N, CA, C and O of each residue as an XYZ file, in Angstrom:
928
protein
N      56.464    -46.046    145.453
C      55.679    -47.049    144.731
C      56.098    -47.638    143.507
O      56.412    -46.805    142.656
N      56.188    -48.743    143.194
C      57.090    -49.545    141.980
C      56.060    -49.337    140.845
O      54.906    -48.947    141.026
N      56.678    -49.678    139.522
C      55.914    -49.634    138.361
C      55.440    -51.177    138.172
O      56.200    -52.074    138.538
N      54.313    -51.445    137.660
C      53.772    -52.845    137.232
C      54.236    -53.389    136.250
O      53.985    -52.764    135.219
N      54.886    -54.407    136.093
C      55.363    -55.066    134.775
C      54.299    -56.168    134.414
O      53.684    -56.876    135.210
N      54.215    -56.161    133.038
C      52.973    -56.996    132.527
C      54.082    -58.209    132.001
O      55.125    -58.031    131.372
N      53.556    -59.353    132.426
C      54.147    -60.746    131.974
C      53.149    -61.485    131.049
O      53.143    -62.715    130.987
N      52.255    -60.661    130.289
C      51.491    -61.349    129.236
C      52.125    -62.114    128.019
O      53.105    -61.589    127.490
N      51.750    -63.069    127.626
C      52.353    -63.827    126.581
C      52.238    -63.166    125.171
O      51.227    -62.582    124.784
N      53.335    -63.314    124.477
C      53.139    -62.728    123.003
C      52.181    -63.523    122.088
O      52.107    -64.735    122.293
N      51.475    -63.003    121.149
C      50.485    -63.703    120.473
C      50.990    -64.608    119.645
O      51.720    -64.269    118.713
N      50.621    -66.037    119.915
C      50.880    -66.984    119.043
C      50.256    -67.287    117.616
O      49.056    -67.102    117.410
N      51.027    -67.708    116.746
C      50.390    -67.837    115.449
C      49.296    -68.970    115.460
O      49.482    -70.021    116.074
N      48.299    -68.742    114.845
C      47.377    -69.792    114.654
C      48.211    -71.020    113.570
O      49.138    -70.846    112.780
N      47.463    -72.245    113.914
C      48.090    -73.651    113.189
C      47.844    -73.287    111.545
O      48.693    -73.534    110.689
N      46.715    -72.747    111.299
C      46.427    -72.582    109.840
C      47.145    -71.333    109.288
O      47.502    -71.316    108.110
N      47.355    -70.335    110.072
C      48.124    -69.229    109.520
C      49.418    -69.587    109.389
O      50.048    -69.176    108.415
N      49.972    -70.340    110.267
C      51.394    -70.655    109.990
C      51.645    -71.559    108.773
O      52.714    -71.437    108.176
N      50.684    -72.506    108.342
C      50.646    -73.084    107.262
C      50.743    -72.200    105.977
O      51.707    -72.265    105.213
N      49.704    -71.392    105.801
C      49.564    -70.481    104.745
C      50.773    -69.651    104.652
O      51.271    -69.503    103.536
N      51.298    -69.105    105.647
C      52.498    -68.076    105.525
C      53.649    -68.795    104.974
O      54.422    -68.328    104.137
N      53.724    -70.143    105.578
C      55.059    -70.755    105.141
C      54.880    -71.178    103.717
O      55.935    -71.227    103.084
N      53.573    -71.561    102.932
C      53.279    -71.821    101.835
C      53.560    -70.558    100.943
O      54.154    -70.698     99.875
N      53.155    -69.383    101.357
C      53.313    -68.286    100.699
C      54.653    -67.985    100.498
O      55.060    -67.797     99.351
N      55.557    -67.897    101.663
C      56.856    -67.655    101.311
C      57.618    -68.630    100.475
O      58.492    -68.290     99.677
N      57.243    -69.850    100.696
C      58.101    -70.746     99.696
C      57.676    -70.819     98.368
O      58.292    -71.415     97.484
N      56.456    -70.118     98.203
C      55.967    -70.079     96.502
C      56.376    -68.973     95.723
O      56.098    -68.966     94.524
N      57.140    -67.822     96.354
C      57.542    -66.745     95.796
C      58.763    -66.863     94.738
O      59.306    -65.883     94.229
N      59.092    -68.134     94.500
C      60.285    -68.292     93.504
C      59.726    -68.337     92.006
O      58.524    -68.412     91.751
N      60.708    -68.284     91.077
C      60.386    -68.231     89.647
C      59.507    -69.179     89.183
O      59.615    -70.286     89.710
N      58.553    -69.024     88.226
C      57.824    -70.055     87.806
C      58.346    -70.738     86.704
O      59.027    -70.112     85.891
N      58.102    -72.053     86.545
C      58.682    -72.588     85.328
C      57.689    -72.715     84.161
O      56.658    -73.377     84.278
N      58.039    -72.035     82.979
C      57.234    -71.989     81.803
C      56.521    -73.317     81.284
O      57.247    -74.304     81.399
N      55.337    -73.550     80.770
C      54.863    -74.573     80.362
C      55.445    -74.982     78.999
O      55.962    -74.109     78.302
N      55.399    -76.107     78.627
C      56.026    -76.874     77.387
C      55.054    -76.311     76.486
O      53.877    -76.265     76.842
N      55.394    -75.898     75.413
C      54.407    -75.560     74.147
C      54.338    -76.702     73.379
O      55.302    -77.445     73.192
N      53.087    -76.890     72.866
C      52.757    -78.196     72.046
C      52.929    -77.671     70.742
O      51.976    -77.101     70.210
N      54.096    -77.794     70.107
C      54.572    -77.538     68.702
C      53.737    -78.328     67.683
O      53.472    -77.831     66.589
N      53.335    -79.514     68.023
C      52.698    -80.390     67.145
C      51.438    -80.019     66.558
O      51.092    -80.317     65.415
N      50.559    -79.150     67.649
C      49.634    -78.791     67.410
C      49.442    -77.543     66.199
O      48.519    -77.501     65.385
N      50.416    -76.691     66.305
C      50.855    -75.698     65.399
C      51.072    -76.556     63.972
O      50.338    -76.321     63.012
N      52.074    -77.509     63.906
C      52.166    -78.226     62.678
C      51.011    -78.699     61.994
O      50.884    -78.548     60.779
N      49.875    -79.452     62.947
C      48.785    -79.902     62.179
C      47.953    -78.742     61.810
O      47.211    -78.936     60.847
N      47.914    -77.621     62.343
C      46.925    -76.452     61.893
C      47.676    -76.113     60.566
O      46.968    -75.951     59.572
N      48.813    -76.007     60.456
C      49.551    -75.553     59.194
C      49.307    -76.391     57.920
O      49.206    -75.955     56.773
N      49.223    -77.799     58.373
C      49.097    -78.727     57.346
C      47.618    -78.688     56.876
O      47.359    -78.670     55.673
N      46.731    -78.676     57.744
C      45.369    -78.448     57.357
C      45.036    -77.285     56.638
O      44.179    -77.336     55.756
N      45.601    -76.279     56.911
C      45.377    -74.959     56.074
C      45.909    -74.991     54.670
O      45.390    -74.346     53.759
N      46.983    -75.779     54.521
C      47.455    -76.084     53.370
C      46.725    -76.867     52.491
O      46.584    -76.561     51.307
N      46.173    -78.029     53.086
C      45.260    -78.883     52.349
C      43.969    -78.067     51.936
O      43.570    -78.200     50.780
N      43.308    -77.254     52.779
C      42.167    -76.591     52.307
C      42.526    -75.638     51.056
O      41.807    -75.547     50.061
N      43.715    -74.954     51.240
C      43.980    -73.923     50.187
C      44.055    -74.662     48.892
O      43.480    -74.252     47.883
N      44.780    -75.777     48.928
C      45.105    -76.545     47.678
C      43.677    -76.864     47.204
O      43.401    -76.493     46.063
N      42.664    -77.544     47.966
C      41.462    -78.016     47.620
C      40.586    -76.829     46.839
O      39.835    -77.048     45.889
N      40.822    -75.622     47.396
C      40.000    -74.584     46.756
C      40.476    -74.181     45.466
O      39.732    -73.714     44.603
N      41.882    -74.381     45.305
C      42.639    -73.897     44.106
C      42.120    -74.868     43.143
O      41.449    -74.518     42.172
N      42.417    -76.064     43.396
C      41.784    -77.198     42.283
C      40.515    -76.937     41.944
O      40.235    -77.033     40.749
N      39.431    -76.540     42.932
C      37.952    -76.560     42.417
C      37.968    -75.344     41.617
O      37.299    -75.404     40.585
N      38.584    -74.247     41.858
C      38.452    -72.826     40.869
C      39.140    -73.295     39.723
O      38.660    -72.977     38.635
N      40.135    -73.963     39.744
C      40.944    -74.452     38.455
C      40.076    -75.243     37.478
O      40.053    -75.101     36.255
N      39.342    -76.129     38.240
C      38.526    -77.216     37.436
C      37.186    -76.423     36.769
O      36.595    -76.730     35.734
N      36.944    -75.485     37.543
C      35.787    -74.838     37.088
C      36.038    -73.821     35.814
O      35.179    -73.525     34.984
N      37.435    -73.338     35.837
C      37.732    -72.537     34.797
C      38.006    -73.258     33.506
O      38.045    -72.681     32.419
N      38.194    -74.550     33.676
C      38.539    -75.429     32.474
C      37.360    -75.833     31.873
O      37.462    -76.405     30.788
N      36.290    -75.662     32.336
C      34.970    -76.161     31.781
C      34.807    -75.567     30.515
O      35.401    -74.513     30.290
N      34.054    -76.108     29.606
C      33.714    -75.679     28.266
C      32.163    -76.008     28.007
O      31.520    -76.839     28.649
N      31.668    -75.210     26.952
C      30.147    -75.447     26.565
C      30.045    -76.387     25.677
O      30.500    -76.135     24.561
N      29.506    -77.549     25.891
C      29.200    -78.857     24.966
C      27.876    -78.972     24.623
O      27.033    -78.421     25.331
N      27.557    -79.599     23.651
C      26.008    -79.743     23.279
C      25.563    -81.028     24.028
O      26.390    -81.913     24.248
N      24.337    -81.140     24.402
C      23.504    -81.923     25.173
C      22.216    -82.094     24.449
O      21.762    -81.138     23.818
N      21.546    -83.312     24.490
C      20.295    -83.479     24.174
C      19.159    -82.969     25.110
O      19.210    -83.322     26.288
N      18.078    -82.122     24.667
C      17.097    -81.950     25.654
C      15.837    -82.820     25.576
O      14.836    -82.583     26.252
N      15.942    -83.845     24.710
C      14.842    -84.742     24.804
C      15.077    -86.095     24.071
O      15.866    -86.064     23.127
N      14.627    -87.000     24.316
C      14.952    -88.297     23.601
C      15.075    -88.264     22.144
O      14.302    -87.480     21.594
N      15.907    -88.965     21.347
C      16.257    -89.076     20.011
C      16.297    -90.508     19.737
O      17.157    -91.154     20.337
N      15.642    -91.017     19.065
C      15.536    -92.390     18.344
C      16.599    -92.669     17.396
O      17.056    -91.747     16.720
N      17.105    -94.044     17.266
C      17.802    -94.445     16.166
C      17.308    -93.880     14.857
O      16.096    -93.842     14.645
N      18.232    -93.412     13.912
C      17.980    -92.892     12.567
C      17.161    -91.846     12.642
O      16.707    -91.473     11.561
N      16.793    -91.183     13.718
C      16.040    -89.786     13.779
C      17.184    -88.610     13.349
O      18.385    -88.746     13.584
N      16.677    -87.604     12.773
C      17.502    -86.521     12.513
C      17.308    -85.512     13.697
O      16.248    -85.283     14.279
N      18.513    -84.963     13.936
C      18.739    -83.947     15.164
C      18.122    -82.659     14.611
O      18.385    -82.300     13.464
N      17.327    -81.978     15.387
C      16.727    -80.755     15.122
C      17.271    -79.725     15.965
O      18.080    -80.031     16.841
N      16.862    -78.384     15.765
C      17.583    -77.415     16.367
C      16.853    -77.352     17.872
O      17.457    -76.850     18.820
N      15.523    -77.895     18.014
C      14.884    -78.012     19.287
C      15.586    -79.100     20.047
O      15.481    -79.029     21.271
N      16.202    -79.978     19.607
C      16.822    -81.193     20.292
C      18.016    -80.946     21.183
O      18.331    -81.742     22.067
N      18.822    -79.581     20.881
C      19.975    -79.489     21.408
C      19.943    -78.411     22.541
O      19.167    -77.456     22.515
N      20.824    -78.635     23.509
C      20.911    -77.615     24.552
C      22.284    -77.585     24.881
O      23.038    -78.413     24.372
N      22.687    -76.758     25.648
C      24.356    -76.281     26.238
C      24.470    -76.695     27.604
O      23.564    -76.682     28.437
N      25.701    -77.079     27.774
C      25.814    -77.632     29.270
C      27.343    -77.373     29.459
O      28.140    -77.391     28.521
N      27.694    -77.116     30.828
C      29.242    -76.887     31.095
C      29.925    -78.300     31.361
O      29.346    -79.068     32.129
N      31.008    -78.651     30.827
C      31.589    -80.045     30.856
C      33.294    -79.835     30.985
O      33.883    -78.909     30.429
N      33.912    -80.799     31.765
C      35.190    -80.699     31.661
C      35.770    -81.653     30.777
O      35.588    -82.862     30.923
N      36.675    -81.008     29.585
C      37.158    -81.780     28.607
C      37.705    -83.139     28.941
O      38.629    -83.084     29.753
N      37.409    -84.243     28.567
C      37.991    -85.692     28.804
C      38.644    -86.234     27.422
O      37.943    -86.299     26.412
N      39.588    -86.502     27.411
C      40.321    -86.943     26.061
C      39.753    -88.272     25.789
O      39.584    -88.635     24.625
N      39.388    -89.168     26.984
C      38.925    -90.334     26.524
C      37.425    -90.535     26.091
O      36.985    -91.542     25.534
N      36.743    -89.461     26.423
C      35.233    -89.037     25.775
C      35.171    -87.764     25.165
O      34.959    -86.727     25.792
N      35.363    -87.841     23.874
C      35.443    -86.593     23.141
C      33.938    -86.220     23.119
O      33.093    -87.115     23.114
N      33.612    -84.982     23.107
C      32.245    -84.159     23.236
C      32.324    -83.131     22.077
O      33.376    -82.747     21.567
N      31.080    -82.737     21.726
C      30.823    -81.872     20.531
C      30.769    -80.611     21.039
O      29.823    -80.465     21.814
N      31.606    -79.425     20.839
C      31.366    -78.078     21.552
C      30.399    -77.364     21.108
O      29.958    -77.644     19.993
N      29.904    -76.423     21.748
C      28.468    -75.855     21.159
C      28.733    -74.927     20.212
O      27.749    -74.365     19.731
N      29.974    -74.568     19.754
C      30.094    -73.755     18.676
C      29.982    -74.491     17.487
O      30.069    -73.861     16.433
N      29.785    -75.850     17.451
C      29.547    -76.777     16.255
C      27.930    -77.136     16.105
O      27.544    -78.127     15.485
N      27.074    -76.230     16.734
C      25.675    -76.567     16.714
C      25.224    -76.600     15.321
O      24.525    -77.539     14.940
N      25.535    -75.735     14.598
C      24.932    -75.779     13.202
C      25.233    -76.927     12.297
O      24.457    -77.321     11.426
N      26.581    -77.520     12.591
C      26.921    -78.835     11.705
C      26.162    -79.888     12.329
O      26.052    -80.907     11.647
N      25.568    -79.887     13.553
C      24.938    -81.214     14.066
C      23.567    -81.222     13.730
O      22.981    -82.300     13.631
N      22.963    -80.109     13.535
C      21.633    -80.086     13.066
C      21.482    -80.767     11.785
O      22.246    -80.502     10.856
N      20.538    -81.635     11.672
C      20.504    -82.338     10.521
C      21.099    -83.813     10.251
O      20.777    -84.526      9.301
N      22.043    -84.145     11.278
C      22.758    -85.455     11.355
C      21.722    -86.264     11.827
O      20.684    -85.795     12.292
N      21.986    -87.607     11.715
C      21.239    -88.772     12.173
C      21.974    -89.212     13.448
O      23.172    -89.062     13.685
N      21.109    -89.739     14.169
C      21.501    -90.530     15.365
C      21.693    -91.926     15.171
O      20.811    -92.656     14.719
N      22.929    -92.348     15.533
C      23.243    -93.727     15.150
C      22.678    -95.065     16.113
O      22.672    -96.269     15.854
N      22.211    -94.308     17.330
C      21.489    -95.205     18.400
C      20.591    -94.436     19.140
O      20.692    -93.210     19.142
N      19.671    -95.052     19.804
C      18.777    -94.296     20.586
C      19.406    -93.617     21.680
O      20.139    -94.242     22.447
N      19.157    -92.241     21.836
C      19.950    -91.286     22.796
C      18.963    -90.712     23.657
O      17.982    -90.160     23.160
N      19.131    -90.789     24.992
C      18.123    -90.268     25.879
C      18.406    -88.707     26.246
O      19.519    -88.218     26.051
N      17.556    -88.116     26.673
C      17.722    -86.818     26.987
C      18.899    -86.543     28.045
O      19.152    -87.316     28.969
N      19.467    -85.551     27.838
C      20.575    -85.356     28.875
C      21.893    -85.905     28.269
O      22.955    -85.730     28.867
N      21.842    -86.505     27.196
C      23.357    -87.214     26.743
C      24.121    -86.092     26.348
O      23.578    -85.235     25.650
N      25.372    -85.964     26.712
C      26.461    -85.348     25.978
C      26.798    -85.735     24.803
O      27.387    -86.814     24.742
N      26.571    -85.099     23.720
C      26.820    -85.698     22.283
C      28.421    -85.752     22.118
O      29.193    -84.909     22.574
N      28.796    -86.955     21.345
C      29.927    -87.303     20.872
C      29.819    -87.445     19.492
O      28.745    -87.803     19.006
N      31.001    -87.162     18.647
C      31.086    -87.346     17.265
C      30.566    -88.703     16.814
O      29.879    -88.757     15.794
N      30.858    -89.834     17.528
C      30.551    -91.147     17.108
C      29.210    -91.475     17.259
O      28.802    -92.546     16.808
N      28.420    -90.656     17.866
C      27.001    -90.760     18.222
C      26.029    -90.452     17.009
O      24.863    -90.841     16.937
N      26.716    -89.672     16.045
C      25.916    -89.073     14.883
C      26.522    -89.399     13.545
O      27.715    -89.697     13.497
N      25.940    -89.371     12.680
C      26.229    -89.545     11.342
C      25.276    -88.597     10.186
O      24.146    -88.145     10.371
N      26.053    -88.485      9.079
C      25.566    -87.483      8.144
C      24.771    -88.453      7.084
O      24.219    -87.920      6.122
N      24.716    -89.786      7.248
C      24.252    -90.727      6.248
C      22.733    -90.535      6.598
O      22.242    -90.709      7.714
N      22.101    -90.166      5.513
C      20.493    -90.333      5.675
C      19.850    -91.840      5.793
O      20.461    -92.874      5.522
N      18.617    -91.765      6.211
C      18.010    -92.983      6.364
C      16.775    -92.902      5.521
O      16.000    -91.980      5.774
N      16.465    -93.777      4.509
C      17.494    -94.942      4.233
C      18.526    -94.407      3.561
O      18.455    -93.383      2.880
N      19.927    -95.369      3.807
C      20.969    -95.053      3.299
C      21.129    -95.935      1.779
O      20.215    -96.600      1.291
N      22.206    -95.804      1.303
C      22.282    -96.346     -0.149
C      21.999    -97.741     -0.183
O      22.639    -98.434      0.608
N      21.228    -98.265     -0.883
C      21.175    -99.798     -1.117
C      19.967   -100.282      0.012
O      19.587   -101.452      0.060
N      19.464    -99.294      0.840
C      18.442    -99.754      1.687
C      17.052    -99.180      1.321
O      16.943    -98.149      0.657
N      15.955    -99.910      1.796
C      14.657    -99.562      1.496
C      14.023    -99.491      2.802
O      14.404   -100.148      3.771
N      12.853    -98.518      2.807
C      12.209    -98.264      4.094
C      10.689    -98.724      3.722
O      10.022    -98.175      2.846
N      10.276    -99.742      4.468
C       8.803   -100.326      4.183
C       8.000   -100.318      5.260
O       8.578   -100.552      6.321
N       6.789   -100.110      5.313
C       5.942   -100.049      6.326
C       5.214   -101.292      6.703
O       4.446   -101.656      5.813
N       5.228   -101.970      7.651
C       4.568   -103.261      7.746
C       3.334   -103.159      8.727
O       3.471   -102.829      9.905
N       2.220   -103.444      8.197
C       1.026   -103.377      9.181
C       1.183   -104.714     10.248
O       1.420   -105.859      9.865
N       1.036   -104.393     11.353
C       1.074   -105.446     12.248
C      -0.067   -105.615     13.312
O      -0.310   -104.691     14.089
N      -0.777   -106.807     13.350
C      -2.018   -106.908     14.224
C      -1.559   -106.978     15.841
O      -0.438   -107.372     16.164
N      -2.410   -106.613     16.659
C      -2.094   -107.057     17.916
C      -1.765   -108.503     18.415
O      -2.538   -109.421     18.139
N      -0.693   -108.709     19.104
C      -0.528   -110.302     19.251
C       0.758   -110.698     18.224
O       1.469   -111.689     18.395
N       0.897   -109.828     17.241
C       2.067   -110.159     16.194
C       3.326   -109.542     16.396
O       4.213   -109.585     15.543
N       3.470   -108.835     17.743
C       4.859   -108.409     18.152
C       4.925   -108.483     19.514
O       3.925   -108.732     20.187
N       6.130   -108.269     20.040
C       6.173   -108.360     21.534
C       5.343   -107.117     22.141
O       5.185   -105.982     21.692
N       4.794   -107.824     23.503
C       3.890   -107.007     24.122
C       4.603   -105.673     24.644
O       3.971   -104.620     24.722
N       5.940   -105.773     24.993
C       6.617   -104.624     25.491
C       6.873   -103.519     24.321
O       7.371   -102.428     24.599
N       6.518   -103.857     23.061
C       6.819   -102.930     21.958
C       8.163   -103.176     21.446
O       9.000   -103.913     21.965
N       8.303   -102.421     20.270
C       9.741   -102.237     19.576
C      10.396   -100.659     19.503
O       9.736    -99.629     19.364
N      11.317   -100.722     19.585
C      11.818    -99.338     19.583
C      12.974    -99.239     18.359
O      13.513   -100.279     17.982
N      13.315    -98.007     17.783
C      14.124    -97.724     16.709
C      15.603    -98.516     17.075
O      16.168    -98.538     18.169
N      15.945    -99.020     16.069
C      17.119    -99.760     16.137
C      17.256   -101.245     16.630
O      18.323   -101.826     16.831
N      15.958   -101.775     16.794
C      15.791   -103.123     17.133
C      15.665   -104.039     16.023
O      14.745   -103.962     15.209
N      16.722   -105.038     15.979
C      16.550   -106.048     14.891
C      15.452   -107.030     15.184
O      15.262   -107.481     16.313
N      14.770   -107.330     14.180
C      13.632   -108.199     13.985
C      13.572   -109.232     12.744
O      14.051   -109.000     11.634
N      12.948   -110.332     13.099
C      12.912   -111.171     12.034
C      11.316   -111.177     11.388
O      10.413   -111.369     12.203
N      11.048   -111.026     10.341
C       9.712   -110.737      9.732
C       9.300   -111.996      9.178
O       9.936   -112.533      8.271
N       8.346   -112.449      9.643
C       7.516   -113.809      8.995
C       6.241   -113.446      8.500
O       5.358   -113.141      9.302
N       5.999   -113.440      7.072
C       4.700   -113.545      6.488
C       3.823   -114.529      6.754
O       4.186   -115.681      6.515
N       2.562   -114.302      7.273
C       1.542   -115.312      7.497
C       0.347   -115.151      6.464
O       0.165   -114.116      5.823
N      -0.350   -116.142      6.382
C      -1.496   -116.215      5.530
C      -2.642   -115.369      6.191
O      -2.648   -115.069      7.385
N      -3.565   -115.035      5.327
C      -4.816   -114.320      5.764
C      -4.791   -112.863      5.826
O      -5.500   -112.239      6.616
N      -3.917   -112.266      4.936
C      -3.699   -110.671      4.946
C      -5.169   -110.018      4.297
O      -6.108   -110.695      3.876
N      -5.112   -108.864      4.330
C      -6.167   -108.036      3.897
C      -6.057   -107.732      2.329
O      -6.943   -107.070      1.788
N      -5.006   -108.201      1.631
C      -4.710   -107.908      0.225
C      -5.487   -108.500     -0.626
O      -6.575   -108.884     -0.196
N      -5.189   -108.711     -1.895
C      -5.759   -109.472     -2.849
C      -5.256   -110.848     -2.839
O      -4.222   -111.081     -2.213
N      -5.998   -111.987     -3.593
C      -5.595   -113.173     -3.396
C      -4.081   -113.439     -3.930
O      -3.278   -114.176     -3.358
N      -3.846   -112.759     -5.048
C      -2.380   -112.844     -5.404
C      -1.552   -112.475     -4.312
O      -0.693   -113.319     -4.056
N      -1.556   -111.503     -3.618
C      -0.640   -110.922     -2.612
C      -0.703   -111.757     -1.444
O       0.292   -111.925     -0.740
N      -2.048   -112.402     -1.144
C      -1.954   -113.294     -0.036
C      -0.965   -114.342     -0.186
O      -0.050   -114.606      0.594
N      -1.308   -115.010     -1.475
C      -0.405   -116.094     -1.828
C       1.022   -115.717     -1.695
O       1.718   -116.435     -0.979
N       1.641   -114.534     -2.373
C       2.818   -114.232     -2.254
C       3.390   -114.030     -0.796
O       4.496   -114.426     -0.429
N       2.546   -113.410     -0.084
C       2.862   -113.146      1.243
C       3.242   -114.525      2.041
O       4.261   -114.684      2.713
N       2.315   -115.383      1.849
C       2.178   -116.694      2.705
C       3.326   -117.504      2.266
O       3.950   -118.154      3.105
N       3.675   -117.521      0.963
C       4.991   -118.458      0.802
C       6.294   -117.874      0.849
O       7.340   -118.506      0.707
N       6.172   -116.363      1.100
C       7.580   -115.687      1.274
C       8.176   -116.269      2.484
O       7.462   -116.660      3.408
N       9.635   -116.351      2.520
C      10.168   -116.715      3.718
C      10.639   -115.507      4.671
O      10.921   -114.377      4.271
N      10.671   -115.911      5.879
C      11.337   -114.977      6.976
C      12.449   -113.947      6.399
O      13.207   -114.299      5.495
N      12.487   -112.950      6.843
C      13.741   -112.145      6.567
C      13.983   -111.161      7.721
O      13.057   -110.912      8.493
N      15.040   -110.660      7.853
C      15.568   -109.639      8.903
C      15.463   -108.334      8.438
O      15.857   -107.987      7.324
N      14.847   -107.464      9.406
C      14.881   -106.001      9.257
C      15.144   -105.316     10.360
O      14.996   -105.884     11.442
N      15.566   -104.019     10.310
C      15.955   -103.102     11.404
C      14.742   -101.965     11.600
O      14.344   -101.208     10.715
N      14.268   -102.028     12.928
C      13.013   -101.114     13.128
C      13.622    -99.498     12.989
O      14.721    -99.112     13.387
N      12.836    -98.893     12.480
C      12.991    -97.417     12.366
C      12.041    -96.687     13.306
O      12.388    -95.782     14.064
N      10.732    -97.202     13.172
C       9.894    -96.421     14.125
C       8.571    -97.292     14.040
O       8.295    -98.101     13.155
N       7.739    -96.921     15.258
C       6.414    -97.448     15.118
C       5.548    -96.361     15.275
O       5.769    -95.391     16.000
N       4.411    -96.569     14.477
C       3.182    -95.707     14.350
C       2.105    -95.823     15.654
O       2.209    -96.807     16.386
N       1.183    -94.913     15.901
C       0.069    -95.097     16.871
C      -0.795    -96.346     16.450
O      -0.837    -96.629     15.253
N      -1.348    -96.958     17.182
C      -2.400    -97.971     16.988
C      -3.565    -97.457     16.393
O      -3.901    -96.308     16.678
N      -4.400    -98.296     15.415
C      -5.444    -97.566     14.982
C      -6.720    -98.212     15.722
O      -6.521    -98.716     16.827
N      -7.714    -98.223     15.305
C      -9.162    -98.507     16.113
C      -9.195    -99.878     16.342
O      -9.896   -100.307     17.259
N      -8.447   -100.735     15.544
C      -8.644   -102.183     15.901
C      -7.126   -102.678     16.802
O      -6.879   -103.855     17.064
N      -6.363   -101.686     17.125
C      -4.977   -101.847     17.936
C      -3.811   -102.248     16.816
O      -2.646   -102.269     17.212
N      -4.063   -102.526     15.605
C      -2.939   -102.536     14.702
C      -1.979   -101.348     14.410
O      -2.408   -100.236     14.104
N      -0.777   -101.616     14.510
C       0.287   -100.522     14.157
C       0.964   -100.621     13.070
O       0.986   -101.769     12.627
N       1.708    -99.604     12.279
C       2.576    -99.782     11.285
C       4.078    -99.594     11.818
O       4.486    -98.640     12.481
N       4.808   -100.697     11.389
C       6.216   -100.584     11.926
C       6.877   -100.397     10.711
O       6.789   -101.228      9.807
N       7.604    -99.260     10.607
C       8.650    -98.838      9.753
C      10.073    -99.621      9.817
O      10.853    -99.440     10.752
N      10.333   -100.483      8.769
C      11.575   -101.152      8.979
C      12.346   -100.934      7.898
O      11.771   -100.604      6.861
N      13.819   -101.070      7.906
C      14.883   -100.959      6.870
C      15.256   -102.250      6.413
O      15.563   -103.142      7.204
N      15.247   -102.411      5.096
C      15.875   -103.650      4.710
C      16.888   -103.470      3.451
O      17.006   -102.443      2.783
N      17.454   -104.450      3.307
C      18.694   -104.350      2.060
C      17.782   -104.611      0.983
O      16.634   -105.051      1.040
N      18.668   -104.174     -0.293
C      18.076   -104.322     -1.590
C      17.548   -105.724     -1.844
O      16.545   -106.023     -2.493
N      18.426   -106.555     -1.201
C      18.304   -108.198     -1.505
C      16.687   -108.740     -1.045
O      16.058   -109.635     -1.609
N      16.308   -108.059     -0.060
C      15.058   -108.528      0.629
C      13.823   -107.535      0.411
O      12.745   -107.676      0.989
N      14.130   -106.467     -0.536
C      13.247   -105.430     -0.533
C      11.843   -106.029     -1.412
O      10.731   -105.598     -1.109
N      11.983   -106.881     -2.332
C      10.778   -107.549     -2.857
C      10.084   -108.440     -1.926
O       8.873   -108.476     -2.145
N      10.506   -109.215     -0.897
C      10.200   -109.979      0.163
C       9.451   -108.890      1.043
O       8.334   -109.123      1.505
N      10.049   -107.812      1.233
C       9.396   -106.817      2.327
C       8.110   -106.183      1.731
O       7.127   -105.855      2.395
N       8.251   -106.056      0.390
C       6.843   -105.391     -0.295
C       5.728   -106.364     -0.321
O       4.566   -105.997     -0.146
N       6.025   -107.485     -0.516
C       5.064   -108.433     -0.590
C       4.464   -108.745      0.959
O       3.261   -108.942      1.135
N       5.323   -108.762      1.921
C       4.923   -108.930      3.329
C       3.982   -107.737      3.824
O       3.130   -107.850      4.705
N       4.262   -106.646      3.152
C       3.549   -105.472      3.496
C       2.180   -105.496      3.055
O       1.342   -104.821      3.654
N       1.857   -106.237      2.025
C       0.299   -106.360      1.600
C      -0.196   -107.481      2.245
O      -1.320   -107.748      1.821
N       0.258   -108.367      3.239
C      -0.539   -109.090      4.111
C      -0.282   -108.985      5.511
O      -0.047   -107.852      5.932
N      -0.279   -109.925      6.308
C      -0.007   -110.102      7.610
C       1.253   -110.559      8.207
O       1.576   -111.695      7.860
N       1.959   -110.026      8.926
C       3.438   -110.341      9.505
C       3.407   -110.645     10.840
O       2.503   -110.203     11.549
N       4.447   -111.477     11.358
C       4.770   -111.669     12.845
C       6.163   -110.983     12.825
O       7.037   -111.250     12.001
N       6.267   -110.131     13.754
C       7.713   -109.604     14.131
C       8.192   -110.353     15.524
O       7.530   -110.446     16.557
N       9.331   -110.789     15.310
C      10.036   -111.570     16.385
C      11.376   -110.697     16.696
O      12.221   -110.580     15.808
N      11.541   -110.139     17.857
C      12.739   -109.240     18.160
C      13.977   -110.288     18.552
O      13.899   -111.239     19.330
N      15.102   -109.859     17.819
C      16.231   -110.892     17.824
C      17.350   -110.106     18.739
O      17.480   -108.885     18.663
N      18.065   -110.845     19.524
C      19.075   -110.320     20.520
C      20.395   -110.085     19.757
O      20.518   -110.466     18.593
N      21.362   -109.465     20.411
C      22.719   -109.275     20.008
C      23.396   -110.682     19.494
O      23.402   -111.713     20.168
N      23.902   -110.560     18.329
C      24.635   -111.616     17.762
C      23.747   -112.580     17.246
O      24.315   -113.577     16.800
N      22.525   -112.573     17.177
C      21.473   -113.429     16.492
C      21.696   -113.569     14.894
O      20.914   -114.236     14.217
């Protein structure tokens, strides 16, 4: 009896398997390295340098700040600087705008403001004067002013005004006559007092020696104050 011989076909590879196998075999070669983006590294280095420089400049600027004198409240023209008017703040020195160091506080107290200075002003030497008010040759006169005889907005220290005496004052007949016949003159406002029961105020003005007599006569009567602008 003979031996049976099998004529079965060998297993055929699937269509999908043959494709995957081929790709796997072909992909076993060396990989090509990706191109490195060196420009990103350069940008990062530049940014880090800029940040470091900014921090250094900020710290250096803070180290250069010094203590200077500032005003803690408003100070009018001609007003003396008191101890309570001064405070201390940090500031960077500026050659174009000189400031007064806090160590000179004792020398500033008692000086006179040369203009109206608001609170928070960093004091500079040119804003103050050791000259008292009134100065040499000046006279300080208080003028009673009725409502409607001065600007409704009021007057501030340092304002230049024209003083015009008018008839109908409260003084004697002789003083009324002198006040009404006196001509107008100019004066600088030093301060304005509070209104009385009738609304009248007393305005302190500075005049020169040449107009002191006219100012004294005007103070005995009634006056009208007209504020003058720059260059008037």
